[in-house]
PDB file of N, CA, C and O in Angstrom:
ATOM      1  N   MET A   1       4.029  18.956 -16.934  1.00  0.00           N
ATOM      2  CA  MET A   1       3.592  17.607 -16.654  1.00  0.00           C
ATOM      3  C   MET A   1       4.565  16.620 -17.268  1.00  0.00           C
ATOM      4  O   MET A   1       4.973  16.759 -18.422  1.00  0.00           O
ATOM      5  N   ALA A   2       4.920  15.645 -16.497  1.00  0.00           N
ATOM      6  CA  ALA A   2       5.744  14.556 -17.013  1.00  0.00           C
ATOM      7  C   ALA A   2       5.039  13.239 -16.699  1.00  0.00           C
ATOM      8  O   ALA A   2       4.485  13.060 -15.615  1.00  0.00           O
ATOM      9  N   ALA A   3       5.067  12.348 -17.639  1.00  0.00           N
ATOM     10  CA  ALA A   3       4.452  11.035 -17.430  1.00  0.00           C
ATOM     11  C   ALA A   3       5.336  10.216 -16.499  1.00  0.00           C
ATOM     12  O   ALA A   3       6.556  10.172 -16.659  1.00  0.00           O
ATOM     13  N   ARG A   4       4.720   9.584 -15.550  1.00  0.00           N
ATOM     14  CA  ARG A   4       5.421   8.719 -14.600  1.00  0.00           C
ATOM     15  C   ARG A   4       4.721   7.372 -14.579  1.00  0.00           C
ATOM     16  O   ARG A   4       3.496   7.300 -14.478  1.00  0.00           O
ATOM     17  N   TYR A   5       5.499   6.311 -14.674  1.00  0.00           N
ATOM     18  CA  TYR A   5       4.975   4.952 -14.661  1.00  0.00           C
ATOM     19  C   TYR A   5       5.364   4.271 -13.354  1.00  0.00           C
ATOM     20  O   TYR A   5       6.516   4.344 -12.927  1.00  0.00           O
ATOM     21  N   ALA A   6       4.404   3.611 -12.727  1.00  0.00           N
ATOM     22  CA  ALA A   6       4.680   2.915 -11.472  1.00  0.00           C
ATOM     23  C   ALA A   6       5.677   1.786 -11.715  1.00  0.00           C
ATOM     24  O   ALA A   6       5.545   1.026 -12.675  1.00  0.00           O
ATOM     25  N   LEU A   7       6.663   1.684 -10.849  1.00  0.00           N
ATOM     26  CA  LEU A   7       7.709   0.672 -10.994  1.00  0.00           C
ATOM     27  C   LEU A   7       7.327  -0.660 -10.363  1.00  0.00           C
ATOM     28  O   LEU A   7       7.973  -1.677 -10.616  1.00  0.00           O
ATOM     29  N   GLN A   8       6.288  -0.658  -9.547  1.00  0.00           N
ATOM     30  CA  GLN A   8       5.832  -1.883  -8.887  1.00  0.00           C
ATOM     31  C   GLN A   8       4.396  -1.668  -8.413  1.00  0.00           C
ATOM     32  O   GLN A   8       3.908  -0.539  -8.378  1.00  0.00           O
ATOM     33  N   ASP A   9       3.729  -2.756  -8.051  1.00  0.00           N
ATOM     34  CA  ASP A   9       2.401  -2.656  -7.449  1.00  0.00           C
ATOM     35  C   ASP A   9       2.553  -2.124  -6.028  1.00  0.00           C
ATOM     36  O   ASP A   9       3.474  -2.520  -5.314  1.00  0.00           O
ATOM     37  N   PHE A  10       1.661  -1.232  -5.616  1.00  0.00           N
ATOM     38  CA  PHE A  10       1.673  -0.769  -4.228  1.00  0.00           C
ATOM     39  C   PHE A  10       0.361  -0.076  -3.892  1.00  0.00           C
ATOM     40  O   PHE A  10      -0.402   0.318  -4.773  1.00  0.00           O
ATOM     41  N   TRP A  11       0.124   0.058  -2.604  1.00  0.00           N
ATOM     42  CA  TRP A  11      -1.027   0.809  -2.079  1.00  0.00           C
ATOM     43  C   TRP A  11      -0.519   2.110  -1.500  1.00  0.00           C
ATOM     44  O   TRP A  11       0.531   2.140  -0.859  1.00  0.00           O
ATOM     45  N   TYR A  12      -1.255   3.187  -1.721  1.00  0.00           N
ATOM     46  CA  TYR A  12      -0.921   4.471  -1.112  1.00  0.00           C
ATOM     47  C   TYR A  12      -2.218   5.108  -0.639  1.00  0.00           C
ATOM     48  O   TYR A  12      -3.068   5.467  -1.453  1.00  0.00           O
ATOM     49  N   GLN A  13      -2.372   5.246   0.641  1.00  0.00           N
ATOM     50  CA  GLN A  13      -3.544   5.852   1.270  1.00  0.00           C
ATOM     51  C   GLN A  13      -4.851   5.326   0.674  1.00  0.00           C
ATOM     52  O   GLN A  13      -5.739   6.097   0.309  1.00  0.00           O
ATOM     53  N   GLY A  14      -4.949   4.014   0.585  1.00  0.00           N
ATOM     54  CA  GLY A  14      -6.170   3.370   0.109  1.00  0.00           C
ATOM     55  C   GLY A  14      -6.294   3.276  -1.402  1.00  0.00           C
ATOM     56  O   GLY A  14      -7.274   2.719  -1.898  1.00  0.00           O
ATOM     57  N   GLU A  15      -5.340   3.798  -2.140  1.00  0.00           N
ATOM     58  CA  GLU A  15      -5.365   3.725  -3.605  1.00  0.00           C
ATOM     59  C   GLU A  15      -4.373   2.666  -4.067  1.00  0.00           C
ATOM     60  O   GLU A  15      -3.195   2.708  -3.711  1.00  0.00           O
ATOM     61  N   PHE A  16      -4.861   1.709  -4.868  1.00  0.00           N
ATOM     62  CA  PHE A  16      -3.971   0.690  -5.420  1.00  0.00           C
ATOM     63  C   PHE A  16      -3.382   1.214  -6.717  1.00  0.00           C
ATOM     64  O   PHE A  16      -4.110   1.676  -7.596  1.00  0.00           O
ATOM     65  N   VAL A  17      -2.067   1.142  -6.836  1.00  0.00           N
ATOM     66  CA  VAL A  17      -1.371   1.549  -8.052  1.00  0.00           C
ATOM     67  C   VAL A  17      -0.655   0.315  -8.579  1.00  0.00           C
ATOM     68  O   VAL A  17       0.211  -0.245  -7.907  1.00  0.00           O
ATOM     69  N   GLU A  18      -1.023  -0.107  -9.789  1.00  0.00           N
ATOM     70  CA  GLU A  18      -0.390  -1.302 -10.323  1.00  0.00           C
ATOM     71  C   GLU A  18       0.850  -0.945 -11.137  1.00  0.00           C
ATOM     72  O   GLU A  18       0.954   0.146 -11.698  1.00  0.00           O
ATOM     73  N   GLU A  19       1.775  -1.879 -11.186  1.00  0.00           N
ATOM     74  CA  GLU A  19       3.006  -1.679 -11.941  1.00  0.00           C
ATOM     75  C   GLU A  19       2.669  -1.269 -13.365  1.00  0.00           C
ATOM     76  O   GLU A  19       1.835  -1.898 -14.016  1.00  0.00           O
ATOM     77  N   GLY A  20       3.314  -0.219 -13.848  1.00  0.00           N
ATOM     78  CA  GLY A  20       3.100   0.267 -15.198  1.00  0.00           C
ATOM     79  C   GLY A  20       2.011   1.309 -15.331  1.00  0.00           C
ATOM     80  O   GLY A  20       1.862   1.905 -16.397  1.00  0.00           O
ATOM     81  N   ALA A  21       1.233   1.548 -14.263  1.00  0.00           N
ATOM     82  CA  ALA A  21       0.158   2.536 -14.322  1.00  0.00           C
ATOM     83  C   ALA A  21       0.743   3.935 -14.511  1.00  0.00           C
ATOM     84  O   ALA A  21       1.782   4.268 -13.942  1.00  0.00           O
ATOM     85  N   LEU A  22       0.080   4.721 -15.294  1.00  0.00           N
ATOM     86  CA  LEU A  22       0.539   6.068 -15.635  1.00  0.00           C
ATOM     87  C   LEU A  22      -0.058   7.098 -14.696  1.00  0.00           C
ATOM     88  O   LEU A  22      -1.258   7.084 -14.419  1.00  0.00           O
ATOM     89  N   ARG A  23       0.785   7.987 -14.211  1.00  0.00           N
ATOM     90  CA  ARG A  23       0.335   9.100 -13.363  1.00  0.00           C
ATOM     91  C   ARG A  23       1.038  10.383 -13.827  1.00  0.00           C
ATOM     92  O   ARG A  23       2.138  10.335 -14.377  1.00  0.00           O
ATOM     93  N   ASP A  24       0.396  11.511 -13.599  1.00  0.00           N
ATOM     94  CA  ASP A  24       0.956  12.821 -13.905  1.00  0.00           C
ATOM     95  C   ASP A  24       1.834  13.244 -12.730  1.00  0.00           C
ATOM     96  O   ASP A  24       1.411  13.164 -11.577  1.00  0.00           O
ATOM     97  N   SER A  25       3.036  13.686 -13.015  1.00  0.00           N
ATOM     98  CA  SER A  25       3.976  14.035 -11.949  1.00  0.00           C
ATOM     99  C   SER A  25       3.604  15.309 -11.202  1.00  0.00           C
ATOM    100  O   SER A  25       4.171  15.591 -10.147  1.00  0.00           O
ATOM    101  N   VAL A  26       2.659  16.083 -11.732  1.00  0.00           N
ATOM    102  CA  VAL A  26       2.276  17.337 -11.100  1.00  0.00           C
ATOM    103  C   VAL A  26       0.936  17.220 -10.376  1.00  0.00           C
ATOM    104  O   VAL A  26       0.798  17.703  -9.252  1.00  0.00           O
ATOM    105  N   THR A  27      -0.041  16.590 -11.001  1.00  0.00           N
ATOM    106  CA  THR A  27      -1.391  16.580 -10.441  1.00  0.00           C
ATOM    107  C   THR A  27      -1.748  15.320  -9.657  1.00  0.00           C
ATOM    108  O   THR A  27      -2.759  15.309  -8.955  1.00  0.00           O
ATOM    109  N   SER A  28      -0.959  14.273  -9.754  1.00  0.00           N
ATOM    110  CA  SER A  28      -1.263  13.037  -9.031  1.00  0.00           C
ATOM    111  C   SER A  28      -0.676  13.089  -7.627  1.00  0.00           C
ATOM    112  O   SER A  28       0.543  13.177  -7.473  1.00  0.00           O
ATOM    113  N   PRO A  29      -1.527  13.037  -6.594  1.00  0.00           N
ATOM    114  CA  PRO A  29      -1.018  13.087  -5.230  1.00  0.00           C
ATOM    115  C   PRO A  29      -0.038  11.955  -4.915  1.00  0.00           C
ATOM    116  O   PRO A  29       0.944  12.163  -4.202  1.00  0.00           O
ATOM    117  N   VAL A  30      -0.298  10.784  -5.433  1.00  0.00           N
ATOM    118  CA  VAL A  30       0.589   9.649  -5.140  1.00  0.00           C
ATOM    119  C   VAL A  30       1.945   9.820  -5.825  1.00  0.00           C
ATOM    120  O   VAL A  30       2.973   9.488  -5.234  1.00  0.00           O
ATOM    121  N   ALA A  31       1.969  10.328  -7.050  1.00  0.00           N
ATOM    122  CA  ALA A  31       3.247  10.534  -7.753  1.00  0.00           C
ATOM    123  C   ALA A  31       4.064  11.642  -7.095  1.00  0.00           C
ATOM    124  O   ALA A  31       5.294  11.595  -7.100  1.00  0.00           O
ATOM    125  N   VAL A  32       3.387  12.631  -6.534  1.00  0.00           N
ATOM    126  CA  VAL A  32       4.078  13.716  -5.835  1.00  0.00           C
ATOM    127  C   VAL A  32       4.610  13.225  -4.491  1.00  0.00           C
ATOM    128  O   VAL A  32       5.720  13.576  -4.091  1.00  0.00           O
ATOM    129  N   ALA A  33       3.810  12.410  -3.792  1.00  0.00           N
ATOM    130  CA  ALA A  33       4.183  11.965  -2.444  1.00  0.00           C
ATOM    131  C   ALA A  33       5.303  10.924  -2.442  1.00  0.00           C
ATOM    132  O   ALA A  33       6.171  10.957  -1.569  1.00  0.00           O
ATOM    133  N   VAL A  34       5.296  10.019  -3.390  1.00  0.00           N
ATOM    134  CA  VAL A  34       6.314   8.951  -3.414  1.00  0.00           C
ATOM    135  C   VAL A  34       6.931   8.826  -4.817  1.00  0.00           C
ATOM    136  O   VAL A  34       6.737   7.815  -5.492  1.00  0.00           O
ATOM    137  N   PRO A  35       7.666   9.844  -5.247  1.00  0.00           N
ATOM    138  CA  PRO A  35       8.233   9.828  -6.604  1.00  0.00           C
ATOM    139  C   PRO A  35       9.222   8.690  -6.846  1.00  0.00           C
ATOM    140  O   PRO A  35       9.468   8.315  -7.992  1.00  0.00           O
ATOM    141  N   SER A  36       9.787   8.143  -5.776  1.00  0.00           N
ATOM    142  CA  SER A  36      10.758   7.053  -5.949  1.00  0.00           C
ATOM    143  C   SER A  36      10.109   5.772  -6.467  1.00  0.00           C
ATOM    144  O   SER A  36      10.810   4.873  -6.932  1.00  0.00           O
ATOM    145  N   LEU A  37       8.778   5.675  -6.394  1.00  0.00           N
ATOM    146  CA  LEU A  37       8.078   4.489  -6.889  1.00  0.00           C
ATOM    147  C   LEU A  37       7.625   4.642  -8.339  1.00  0.00           C
ATOM    148  O   LEU A  37       6.881   3.809  -8.859  1.00  0.00           O
ATOM    149  N   PHE A  38       8.083   5.720  -8.988  1.00  0.00           N
ATOM    150  CA  PHE A  38       7.717   5.980 -10.381  1.00  0.00           C
ATOM    151  C   PHE A  38       8.955   6.232 -11.225  1.00  0.00           C
ATOM    152  O   PHE A  38       9.968   6.729 -10.733  1.00  0.00           O
ATOM    153  N   GLY A  39       8.860   5.883 -12.494  1.00  0.00           N
ATOM    154  CA  GLY A  39       9.952   6.122 -13.431  1.00  0.00           C
ATOM    155  C   GLY A  39       9.410   6.756 -14.700  1.00  0.00           C
ATOM    156  O   GLY A  39       8.196   6.840 -14.882  1.00  0.00           O
ATOM    157  N   THR A  40      10.292   7.198 -15.570  1.00  0.00           N
ATOM    158  CA  THR A  40       9.866   7.870 -16.797  1.00  0.00           C
ATOM    159  C   THR A  40       9.835   6.937 -18.003  1.00  0.00           C
ATOM    160  O   THR A  40       9.351   7.327 -19.065  1.00  0.00           O
ATOM    161  N   THR A  41      10.330   5.741 -17.866  1.00  0.00           N
ATOM    162  CA  THR A  41      10.359   4.796 -18.974  1.00  0.00           C
ATOM    163  C   THR A  41       9.094   3.947 -18.971  1.00  0.00           C
ATOM    164  O   THR A  41       8.733   3.346 -17.959  1.00  0.00           O
ATOM    165  N   ALA A  42       8.434   3.909 -20.112  1.00  0.00           N
ATOM    166  CA  ALA A  42       7.217   3.103 -20.226  1.00  0.00           C
ATOM    167  C   ALA A  42       7.560   1.624 -20.047  1.00  0.00           C
ATOM    168  O   ALA A  42       8.595   1.163 -20.528  1.00  0.00           O
ATOM    169  N   PRO A  43       6.694   0.882 -19.357  1.00  0.00           N
ATOM    170  CA  PRO A  43       6.952  -0.540 -19.130  1.00  0.00           C
ATOM    171  C   PRO A  43       6.854  -1.344 -20.425  1.00  0.00           C
ATOM    172  O   PRO A  43       6.134  -0.977 -21.353  1.00  0.00           O
ATOM    173  N   VAL A  44       7.587  -2.436 -20.460  1.00  0.00           N
ATOM    174  CA  VAL A  44       7.592  -3.324 -21.616  1.00  0.00           C
ATOM    175  C   VAL A  44       7.181  -4.711 -21.141  1.00  0.00           C
ATOM    176  O   VAL A  44       7.675  -5.193 -20.122  1.00  0.00           O
ATOM    177  N   ALA A  45       6.288  -5.346 -21.868  1.00  0.00           N
ATOM    178  CA  ALA A  45       5.864  -6.702 -21.506  1.00  0.00           C
ATOM    179  C   ALA A  45       7.081  -7.615 -21.475  1.00  0.00           C
ATOM    180  O   ALA A  45       7.896  -7.611 -22.398  1.00  0.00           O
ATOM    181  N   GLY A  46       7.197  -8.389 -20.418  1.00  0.00           N
ATOM    182  CA  GLY A  46       8.334  -9.274 -20.257  1.00  0.00           C
ATOM    183  C   GLY A  46       9.535  -8.605 -19.619  1.00  0.00           C
ATOM    184  O   GLY A  46      10.547  -9.253 -19.354  1.00  0.00           O
ATOM    185  N   GLY A  47       9.424  -7.297 -19.371  1.00  0.00           N
ATOM    186  CA  GLY A  47      10.529  -6.556 -18.777  1.00  0.00           C
ATOM    187  C   GLY A  47      10.745  -6.880 -17.312  1.00  0.00           C
ATOM    188  O   GLY A  47      11.862  -6.791 -16.803  1.00  0.00           O
ATOM    189  N   THR A  48       9.660  -7.259 -16.630  1.00  0.00           N
ATOM    190  CA  THR A  48       9.747  -7.657 -15.227  1.00  0.00           C
ATOM    191  C   THR A  48       8.866  -8.881 -15.035  1.00  0.00           C
ATOM    192  O   THR A  48       8.117  -9.265 -15.933  1.00  0.00           O
ATOM    193  N   ALA A  49       8.956  -9.469 -13.901  1.00  0.00           N
ATOM    194  CA  ALA A  49       8.168 -10.668 -13.611  1.00  0.00           C
ATOM    195  C   ALA A  49       6.675 -10.381 -13.620  1.00  0.00           C
ATOM    196  O   ALA A  49       5.875 -11.268 -13.919  1.00  0.00           O
ATOM    197  N   HIS A  50       6.292  -9.151 -13.296  1.00  0.00           N
ATOM    198  CA  HIS A  50       4.876  -8.810 -13.185  1.00  0.00           C
ATOM    199  C   HIS A  50       4.294  -8.197 -14.450  1.00  0.00           C
ATOM    200  O   HIS A  50       3.072  -8.170 -14.598  1.00  0.00           O
ATOM    201  N   MET A  51       5.113  -7.707 -15.362  1.00  0.00           N
ATOM    202  CA  MET A  51       4.618  -7.049 -16.564  1.00  0.00           C
ATOM    203  C   MET A  51       4.433  -8.085 -17.678  1.00  0.00           C
ATOM    204  O   MET A  51       5.288  -8.257 -18.547  1.00  0.00           O
ATOM    205  N   THR A  52       3.309  -8.752 -17.620  1.00  0.00           N
ATOM    206  CA  THR A  52       2.991  -9.765 -18.619  1.00  0.00           C
ATOM    207  C   THR A  52       2.373  -9.096 -19.846  1.00  0.00           C
ATOM    208  O   THR A  52       2.025  -7.916 -19.809  1.00  0.00           O
ATOM    209  N   GLY A  53       2.242  -9.840 -20.908  1.00  0.00           N
ATOM    210  CA  GLY A  53       1.596  -9.317 -22.109  1.00  0.00           C
ATOM    211  C   GLY A  53       0.169  -8.905 -21.833  1.00  0.00           C
ATOM    212  O   GLY A  53      -0.312  -7.905 -22.368  1.00  0.00           O
ATOM    213  N   ARG A  54      -0.510  -9.675 -20.998  1.00  0.00           N
ATOM    214  CA  ARG A  54      -1.899  -9.369 -20.647  1.00  0.00           C
ATOM    215  C   ARG A  54      -1.994  -8.047 -19.890  1.00  0.00           C
ATOM    216  O   ARG A  54      -2.878  -7.234 -20.165  1.00  0.00           O
ATOM    217  N   ARG A  55      -1.092  -7.832 -18.944  1.00  0.00           N
ATOM    218  CA  ARG A  55      -1.105  -6.572 -18.191  1.00  0.00           C
ATOM    219  C   ARG A  55      -0.750  -5.405 -19.103  1.00  0.00           C
ATOM    220  O   ARG A  55      -1.330  -4.327 -18.976  1.00  0.00           O
ATOM    221  N   ALA A  56       0.180  -5.599 -20.007  1.00  0.00           N
ATOM    222  CA  ALA A  56       0.559  -4.538 -20.945  1.00  0.00           C
ATOM    223  C   ALA A  56      -0.628  -4.153 -21.823  1.00  0.00           C
ATOM    224  O   ALA A  56      -0.834  -2.970 -22.094  1.00  0.00           O
ATOM    225  N   GLN A  57      -1.411  -5.133 -22.270  1.00  0.00           N
ATOM    226  CA  GLN A  57      -2.607  -4.839 -23.063  1.00  0.00           C
ATOM    227  C   GLN A  57      -3.630  -4.067 -22.226  1.00  0.00           C
ATOM    228  O   GLN A  57      -4.248  -3.116 -22.705  1.00  0.00           O
ATOM    229  N   HIS A  58      -3.796  -4.485 -20.989  1.00  0.00           N
ATOM    230  CA  HIS A  58      -4.723  -3.801 -20.078  1.00  0.00           C
ATOM    231  C   HIS A  58      -4.319  -2.335 -19.907  1.00  0.00           C
ATOM    232  O   HIS A  58      -5.167  -1.445 -19.967  1.00  0.00           O
ATOM    233  N   LEU A  59      -3.038  -2.088 -19.696  1.00  0.00           N
ATOM    234  CA  LEU A  59      -2.566  -0.717 -19.484  1.00  0.00           C
ATOM    235  C   LEU A  59      -2.615   0.105 -20.770  1.00  0.00           C
ATOM    236  O   LEU A  59      -2.719   1.330 -20.714  1.00  0.00           O
ATOM    237  N   ALA A  60      -2.542  -0.550 -21.921  1.00  0.00           N
ATOM    238  CA  ALA A  60      -2.683   0.170 -23.188  1.00  0.00           C
ATOM    239  C   ALA A  60      -4.107   0.714 -23.321  1.00  0.00           C
ATOM    240  O   ALA A  60      -4.321   1.778 -23.902  1.00  0.00           O
ATOM    241  N   GLN A  61      -5.079  -0.027 -22.777  1.00  0.00           N
ATOM    242  CA  GLN A  61      -6.472   0.400 -22.840  1.00  0.00           C
ATOM    243  C   GLN A  61      -6.837   1.343 -21.694  1.00  0.00           C
ATOM    244  O   GLN A  61      -7.629   2.267 -21.872  1.00  0.00           O
ATOM    245  N   ILE A  62      -6.256   1.104 -20.525  1.00  0.00           N
ATOM    246  CA  ILE A  62      -6.547   1.905 -19.321  1.00  0.00           C
ATOM    247  C   ILE A  62      -5.210   2.339 -18.720  1.00  0.00           C
ATOM    248  O   ILE A  62      -4.726   1.711 -17.778  1.00  0.00           O
ATOM    249  N   PRO A  63      -4.599   3.421 -19.259  1.00  0.00           N
ATOM    250  CA  PRO A  63      -3.256   3.822 -18.827  1.00  0.00           C
ATOM    251  C   PRO A  63      -3.082   4.058 -17.328  1.00  0.00           C
ATOM    252  O   PRO A  63      -1.997   3.832 -16.794  1.00  0.00           O
ATOM    253  N   ALA A  64      -4.128   4.506 -16.644  1.00  0.00           N
ATOM    254  CA  ALA A  64      -4.010   4.749 -15.201  1.00  0.00           C
ATOM    255  C   ALA A  64      -4.110   3.457 -14.397  1.00  0.00           C
ATOM    256  O   ALA A  64      -3.905   3.468 -13.183  1.00  0.00           O
ATOM    257  N   GLY A  65      -4.422   2.352 -15.057  1.00  0.00           N
ATOM    258  CA  GLY A  65      -4.541   1.082 -14.363  1.00  0.00           C
ATOM    259  C   GLY A  65      -5.868   0.971 -13.626  1.00  0.00           C
ATOM    260  O   GLY A  65      -6.688   1.890 -13.635  1.00  0.00           O
ATOM    261  N   SER A  66      -6.049  -0.148 -13.007  1.00  0.00           N
ATOM    262  CA  SER A  66      -7.269  -0.376 -12.233  1.00  0.00           C
ATOM    263  C   SER A  66      -7.191   0.412 -10.949  1.00  0.00           C
ATOM    264  O   SER A  66      -6.362   0.119 -10.088  1.00  0.00           O
ATOM    265  N   GLN A  67      -8.021   1.384 -10.812  1.00  0.00           N
ATOM    266  CA  GLN A  67      -7.986   2.224  -9.616  1.00  0.00           C
ATOM    267  C   GLN A  67      -9.007   1.715  -8.630  1.00  0.00           C
ATOM    268  O   GLN A  67     -10.199   2.002  -8.745  1.00  0.00           O
ATOM    269  N   LEU A  68      -8.536   0.959  -7.662  1.00  0.00           N
ATOM    270  CA  LEU A  68      -9.407   0.380  -6.643  1.00  0.00           C
ATOM    271  C   LEU A  68      -9.540   1.305  -5.466  1.00  0.00           C
ATOM    272  O   LEU A  68     -10.238   0.984  -4.504  1.00  0.00           O
TER     273      LEU A  68
END
């Protein structure tokens, strides 16, 4: 298992994946299907336009992000 962090917000087959959300590279269907949308470096607040301090705090509490 390798940790993969979403590089941007996106929808995949009805599942919303927010930037910075953590997925398992082996067991997560979305991480297996579209590996190019994931990276191995944990997101940093202020690192991108969408990774605000508030979102970073949210992901610290809920690493998989809001799963809609």
